[in-house]
C-alpha positions in Angstrom: 0.1 -0.3 0.1 1.1 3.7 -1.0 1.8 5.6 1.9 4.4 8.5 0.5 3.6 10.2 -2.8 5.6 13.2 -3.6 4.4 13.9 -7.0 0.5 14.2 -8.1 -1.2 15.9 -11.5 -4.5 17.5 -10.0 -7.7 19.0 -11.7 -8.7 21.6 -9.6 -11.8 23.8 -10.8 -13.1 27.0 -8.9 -16.6 27.7 -8.8 -18.7 29.7 -11.4 -20.3 33.0 -10.4 -23.7 33.3 -9.9 -26.0 35.3 -12.7 -27.2 38.4 -12.5 -31.5 38.9 -11.5 -33.3 40.9 -14.0 -36.4 42.0 -11.3 -38.4 45.1 -11.7 -40.3 45.9 -7.9 -44.1 45.4 -7.6 -46.2 46.7 -5.6 -50.1 48.3 -5.3 -50.5 51.6 -7.5 -46.7 50.8 -8.7 -46.8 47.9 -11.6 -43.3 49.1 -12.6 -41.5 50.8 -9.5 -37.9 50.5 -11.3 -35.5 47.9 -11.4 -34.6 45.7 -8.0 -32.3 43.1 -9.5 -29.5 41.7 -7.8 -25.9 40.8 -8.0 -24.9 37.2 -8.6 -22.3 35.8 -6.2 -18.4 35.3 -6.5 -17.2 31.7 -7.2 -15.0 29.8 -4.8 -11.3 29.9 -5.6 -9.0 27.0 -5.3 -6.1 27.8 -3.2 -2.7 25.6 -2.0 -1.9 26.5 1.4 1.6 25.1 3.0 0.6 22.8 6.1 3.8 21.7 8.0 1.5 18.9 9.6 1.2 17.5 6.2 4.3 15.1 4.9 2.9 13.7 1.9 0.5 14.4 -1.4 -1.1 10.9 -0.9 -4.3 12.0 -0.7 -4.3 13.7 -3.4 -3.2 10.7 -5.4 -6.4 9.5 -4.5 -8.9 12.3 -4.8 -7.0 14.0 -7.5 -9.9 16.2 -9.2 -11.1 19.3 -6.5 -14.0 22.0 -7.3 -14.7 24.9 -5.1 -18.5 26.0 -4.7 -20.4 28.4 -7.0 -21.8 31.5 -6.8 -25.4 31.5 -5.7 -27.6 33.9 -8.4 -28.9 37.3 -7.1 -33.0 38.0 -6.9 -35.4 40.3 -6.9 -35.6 42.9 -3.5 -31.6 44.2 -4.8 -30.4 41.0 -3.3 -27.2 40.0 -3.7 -26.4 35.8 -3.4 -24.3 34.4 -2.0 -20.6 33.9 -2.5 -18.9 29.9 -3.4 -17.0 28.2 -0.6 -13.6 28.7 -1.4 -11.8 25.5 -1.4 -8.1 25.1 1.0 -6.1 22.2 -0.1 -3.5 21.9 2.4 0.2 20.9 1.6 4.0 19.6 2.6 6.4 22.5 3.3 8.5 22.0 -0.2 5.7 21.5 -3.0 7.0 23.3 -6.1 3.4 24.0 -8.4 3.7 23.2 -12.2 1.7 23.1 -15.3 1.4 20.5 -17.7 4.4 21.4 -19.7 6.9 22.0 -16.6 6.7 25.2 -16.2 7.1 26.7 -12.6 4.1 28.2 -11.2 4.5 28.4 -7.8 7.1 27.3 -5.0 5.6 27.3 -1.4 8.5 27.3 1.1 7.2 28.3 4.7 4.8 27.9 6.3 1.1 29.7 5.8 2.5 30.0 1.8 -0.3 30.5 -0.5 -1.0 30.1 -4.1 -4.4 30.5 -6.2 -4.6 27.9 -8.1 -7.9 28.4 -9.7 -9.5 31.6 -9.4 -13.5 31.7 -8.8 -15.6 33.5 -11.6 -17.0 36.9 -10.8 -20.7 37.3 -10.4 -22.8 39.1 -13.2 -24.2 42.1 -12.3 -28.3 42.5 -11.9 -30.3 45.0 -13.7 -30.6 47.3 -10.9 -26.7 47.8 -11.4 -27.5 47.8 -14.8 -29.3 50.9 -14.6 -28.2 54.4 -15.8 -30.0 57.6 -16.8 -30.3 56.2 -20.6 -31.6 52.7 -19.6 -33.9 53.4 -16.7 -34.9 49.5 -16.3 -32.9 47.2 -18.1 -35.2 44.0 -18.7 -31.6 41.3 -18.8 -28.8 40.8 -16.1 -25.0 39.6 -16.9 -24.5 36.1 -16.8 -21.8 34.9 -14.0 -18.1 34.1 -15.7 -16.9 30.8 -15.3 -14.5 29.9 -13.1 -11.0 29.0 -14.0 -10.1 25.4 -14.1 -7.4 23.8 -15.3 -4.1 20.8 -14.3 -1.5 21.0 -12.2 1.0 19.1 -11.1 2.5 18.8 -7.8 6.3 17.9 -7.0 7.5 17.7 -3.1 11.3 18.5 -2.3 12.2 17.5 0.8 12.8 21.1 3.2 16.3 19.3 5.0 19.3 21.2 5.5 21.4 18.0 5.1 20.7 15.2 2.5 22.5 11.8 3.5 23.6 10.5 -0.1 25.2 6.7 -0.9 24.6 3.2 -2.3 21.8 1.0 -0.4 22.0 -0.4 2.9 24.8 2.0 3.5 23.6 3.0 6.6 21.8 6.5 5.9 19.0 5.1 7.8 20.9 4.0 10.5 22.7 7.2 10.9 19.5 9.3 10.6 17.7 7.3 13.5 20.9 7.8 15.3 21.2 11.2 15.0 17.8 12.4 15.5 14.4 11.0 17.0 13.4 9.9 13.5 12.4 6.4 12.7 13.3 4.9 9.4 12.8 1.3 8.4 16.1 -0.1 8.5 16.8 -4.1 7.3 19.9 -6.1 5.8 18.4 -5.9 2.2 19.0 -3.1 -0.1 16.2 -0.5 -1.2 14.8 -0.9 2.7 14.3 2.8 2.5 11.3 3.9 0.0 10.3 6.8 1.1 12.7 10.2 1.9 13.4 10.3 5.5 13.2 13.4 7.3 14.7 13.9 11.0 16.2 17.2 13.7 18.9 17.3 15.0 20.4 19.3 17.8 24.1 20.3 17.8 24.9 22.9 20.4 22.9 26.3 19.8 22.1 25.0 15.9 19.2 23.1 15.2 19.3 21.4 11.4 17.1 19.0 9.8 18.9 15.7 7.6 17.2 13.7 5.2 17.7 10.1 4.2 17.5 9.6 0.7 16.4 6.2 -0.7 19.7 4.8 -2.0 21.1 5.6 -5.3 22.6 3.4 -8.1 24.8 3.6 -11.4 22.0 5.0 -14.1 19.6 6.4 -11.0 19.7 10.0 -13.2 17.8 7.8 -16.0 15.3 6.5 -14.0 17.2 2.9 -12.7 15.9 1.9 -8.9 14.8 4.4 -6.5 17.0 7.4 -7.6 15.4 9.6 -10.0 12.1 9.4 -8.1 13.9 11.0 -5.2 17.2 13.1 -6.4 14.7 16.0 -6.2 14.3 15.5 -2.4 18.3 17.0 -2.3 18.1 19.7 -4.2 17.2 22.2 -1.1 19.6 21.0 1.0 23.0 23.0 2.1 25.1 20.0 2.6 25.8 16.4 1.0 27.0 13.9 2.7 28.5 11.1 0.8 27.8 7.5 3.5 30.1 5.0 2.0 30.4 1.4 3.3 33.4 0.2 4.8 31.8 -3.2 5.0 30.3 -4.2 2.2 30.2 -7.5 1.2 30.2 -7.1 -2.7 33.8 -7.3 -4.1 33.4 -4.8 -7.0 32.4 -2.1 -5.1 35.0 -0.1 -2.5 34.6 3.6 -0.8 36.1 5.6 -3.7 34.1 3.9 -6.6 31.2 3.7 -4.5 31.7 7.9 -4.1 32.9 8.2 -7.8 29.7 6.6 -9.0 27.2 8.9 -6.4 29.1 12.0 -8.1 28.2 11.0 -11.5 24.5 10.5 -11.1 24.5 13.7 -9.3 26.3 15.5 -11.9 24.5 14.0 -14.4 20.8 15.8 -12.2 22.1 18.7 -12.5 21.8 21.7 -10.2 24.1 20.4 -7.1 27.4 21.6 -7.8 27.6 24.4 -5.6 26.2 21.8 -2.8 29.4 21.1 -0.4 30.0 17.3 0.4 31.2 16.0 3.3 32.3 12.2 3.7 31.2 9.5 6.3 33.2 6.7 6.4 30.0 4.3 7.9 30.4 0.7 9.6 34.2 1.5 11.3 32.8 -1.2 14.3 33.4 -3.8 12.2 37.5 -4.8 12.0 37.1 -4.8 8.1 35.6 -1.6 8.1 38.3 0.2 10.1 41.2 -1.3 8.0 39.6 0.2 4.9 38.6 3.3 6.3 42.5 3.7 7.7 43.7 3.0 3.4 41.5 5.4 1.7 41.1 8.4 4.1 43.9 10.1 2.5 42.4 9.7 -0.7 39.6 11.3 0.2 41.2 14.4 2.0 43.8 14.6 -0.7 40.0 15.2 -3.2 39.3 18.1 -0.8 36.7 16.1 1.1 36.0 16.7 5.3 36.5 12.8 6.6 34.2 11.3 9.3 34.4 7.5 10.6 31.2 7.0 12.1 29.1 4.1 13.2 25.6 4.2 14.1 26.0 0.6 16.2 28.7 1.8 18.2 27.8 5.3 18.3 31.2 6.1 17.1 32.5 9.3 15.6 28.9 10.7 15.7 29.1 13.9 17.7 31.8 15.2 15.9 30.2 14.4 12.4 27.2 15.8 14.3 28.4 19.7 15.1 30.7 19.6 11.8 27.3 19.3 9.8 25.7 22.1 12.2 29.0 24.4 11.9 28.8 24.3 7.8 24.5 24.8 8.3 25.4 27.8 10.1 28.1 29.4 7.6 25.8 28.6 5.1 22.7 30.2 6.8 24.8 33.1 7.6 25.9 33.8 3.6 21.9 33.8 2.9 21.0 37.7 1.6 18.5 39.2 4.3 15.1 38.7 3.1 14.0 42.2 2.0 10.5 43.3 3.0 7.7 42.6 0.3 8.2 45.2 -2.2 5.3 46.5 -4.2 6.0 46.6 -7.5 3.2 49.0 -9.9 3.1 48.7 -13.4 0.7 51.3 -15.3 -1.1 50.0 -18.3 1.1 51.9 -21.6 -1.1 55.1 -22.8 -1.4 53.0 -26.1 -2.9 49.6 -24.7 -6.5 49.9 -26.3 -6.9 46.8 -24.1 -7.9 44.6 -27.2 -6.7 43.5 -30.7 -8.3 42.8 -34.2 -6.3 41.0 -36.9 -7.6 39.2 -40.2 -7.1 35.9 -40.4 -6.4 35.5 -44.5 -6.7 31.4 -43.8 -10.3 31.1 -42.4 -11.5 34.3 -44.1 -12.6 36.0 -40.7 -11.5 38.8 -38.2 -10.2 37.5 -34.6 -11.1 39.8 -31.4 -8.8 38.9 -28.4 -8.4 40.7 -25.4 -9.6 40.6 -21.8 -12.6 43.2 -21.6 -14.5 41.6 -25.2 -13.7 38.2 -23.9 -14.7 38.7 -20.9 -18.1 40.4 -22.0 -19.1 38.0 -24.4 -18.9 35.2 -21.6 -21.3 37.7 -19.4 -23.9 38.1 -22.2 -27.3 36.8 -22.6 -27.1 35.7 -26.1 -31.1 35.0 -25.8 -32.2 38.8 -24.8 -32.2 40.7 -27.7 -31.2 44.0 -25.3 -28.6 41.9 -23.3 -26.7 41.8 -27.2 -27.7 45.2 -27.7 -25.7 46.1 -24.5 -22.7 44.1 -25.6 -22.8 45.7 -28.9 -23.0 48.9 -27.5 -19.5 48.1 -24.8 -17.9 47.0 -27.6 -18.4 50.3 -29.8 -17.5 52.4 -26.8 -14.2 50.5 -26.5 -13.1 51.0 -30.0 -14.0 47.5 -31.6 -16.2 48.7 -34.8 -13.6 51.4 -35.6 -10.7 49.0 -35.7 -12.8 46.7 -37.6 -13.4 49.2 -40.1 -9.6 50.6 -40.3 -8.9 46.8 -41.3 -11.6 47.0 -43.8 -14.1 45.0 -42.8 -17.2 44.9 -44.8 -20.8 44.0 -44.0 -21.6 40.2 -43.3 -17.8 39.3 -42.8 -17.2 37.1 -40.1 -16.1 38.3 -37.1 -14.9 36.5 -33.5 -14.4 37.2 -30.5 -12.1 35.1 -28.3 -9.1 32.8 -29.2 -10.4 29.6 -27.7 -13.2 27.3 -28.3 -16.1 28.8 -26.5 -15.5 31.6 -28.9 -18.2 33.8 -30.0 -19.0 34.1 -34.1 -21.1 36.3 -35.7 -21.9 38.4 -38.8 -20.6 41.8 -38.8 -23.2 44.2 -38.9 -21.6 48.0 -38.8 -25.3 49.4 -37.6 -24.1 47.4 -34.3 -23.0 51.4 -33.6 -26.6 52.4 -33.5 -27.6 49.0 -31.3 -29.5 46.2 -31.8 -32.6 47.9 -34.5 -35.1 45.8 -33.0 -34.8 47.5 -29.0 -35.7 50.9 -30.6 -34.4 54.1 -29.3 -31.2 53.1 -26.4 -31.7 53.7 -23.4 -35.7 53.3 -23.3 -37.6 50.4 -21.9 -40.6 49.3 -24.1 -42.3 48.4 -21.2 -42.7 52.1 -19.9 -43.1 52.9 -23.5 -46.1 51.0 -23.7 -47.9 52.0 -20.4 -46.8 55.8 -21.8 -48.9 55.5 -24.9 -51.8 53.4 -23.2 -52.1 56.6 -20.6 -51.8 58.9 -23.8 -54.5 57.0 -25.7 -56.9 56.9 -21.9 -56.4 60.6 -21.7 -57.3 61.1 -25.4 -60.4 58.9 -25.2 -61.5 61.4 -22.2 -60.7 64.2 -24.0 -63.0 63.4 -26.3 -65.9 62.3 -24.7 -65.4 65.6 -22.4 -65.6 67.5 -25.6 -68.6 65.6 -27.5 -70.5 66.2 -24.1 -70.3 69.7 -23.9 -71.0 70.3 -27.8 -74.6 67.9 -26.9 -74.7 70.2 -23.9 -74.3 73.5 -25.4 -77.4 72.2 -28.1 -79.6 72.2 -25.6 -82.1 74.9 -25.3 -81.4 77.6 -21.9 -84.3 76.2 -19.6 -83.2 72.6 -20.0 -79.4 73.8 -19.5 -80.3 75.6 -16.4 -82.6 72.5 -15.1 -79.3 70.3 -15.7 -76.9 72.5 -14.0 -79.4 72.9 -11.4 -80.0 69.1 -11.0 -83.9 69.9 -11.5 -86.6 67.1 -13.8 -87.3 69.0 -17.5 
């Protein structure tokens, strides 16, 4: 059963924004009291957060699909829809976020570090928010935007100060078990260690972490053994410790050849050339092991390696070894530049940035409009509502899209595409878009109010005509009859 996972592919989807509401306030004696449609709620986002209690990506290996909550739609009475619930995903310290192509999106180091993997969609505006002096009662609302979605890759790189590398069964797990409180699996067969083990070591006033990386063999950098899967765990270390087995039973191996083999694999992997190296001649409690250590020590020191003779069984040389590592770690920490406070970088938009671009595609014989604003406006438009389509036409015209199409020589009936993805909107361009959709009449007027005004005018005209007819009839009566009518007398 898998208990440790350090690389997963995660499918994340943020919540969609809620749709805006198109509503008109109604009450007694006020059949059309004005627009009161509320805005839709914002969709929830998917956020990665470093949690020190998490040490593996196992949970995401079993459940790779994660989705945040959708925003709720708005309602009448100026009621705004509820925001969708954000999805917080805890990850181990040292998690690297990549896209499908291998580009690094974020390097999450440090407790509480966050990264928004998918942002929630914005809620659509209700017709109350769209009302203006020209458009007093919009009969439409904007749709909520879909949330971001996609695939990301999470890779865990252990955050350790010291990394122990060496052949399988060289004694790395034994060393980490006596140097720290870690309890790795220890046995007398190769590849006992299947996952990186992490321990905390205290040497005087210095506290540092030490990692035991699964054993390396020739060809590890090309995928042989377990080395390729776990070499990434030594990338963040301050010092590399070569654990060399001085009591190996294999006749074709010795400490010097083991060192050369491991160094060749590290060089093939790359990125570790600047790390200081320390050699630990292990298993010197065995008589033959001590003899071999005495033979190779001079050769290793000639190559510039600090050499320590240690034994995890007898605890020989462990104190000196631990304090030497602490000194190297302390020097490396002191040499690091002081972390500056976060600087706010302001990048103003260029004065000639129109916010969109229009290009003519000769192969497909169409004009393509791209840009954050027009593409977002298209996603917010309900194309089943003619008034909403007219509102989109007005927005595009004010932005300058129609003017740019004219400059490029677009004619009536030419194909125009807004967007660069599969869900792009395709339509036949009509220059009359500058005046809005013709079926909507004058821009800024609502046909319901127009109908009501016409009905009131017709009723008043009928009342006036009836009053004129009654006055003419009254004038035709004789004086006695008119006197009787005025005084409510019988005649």
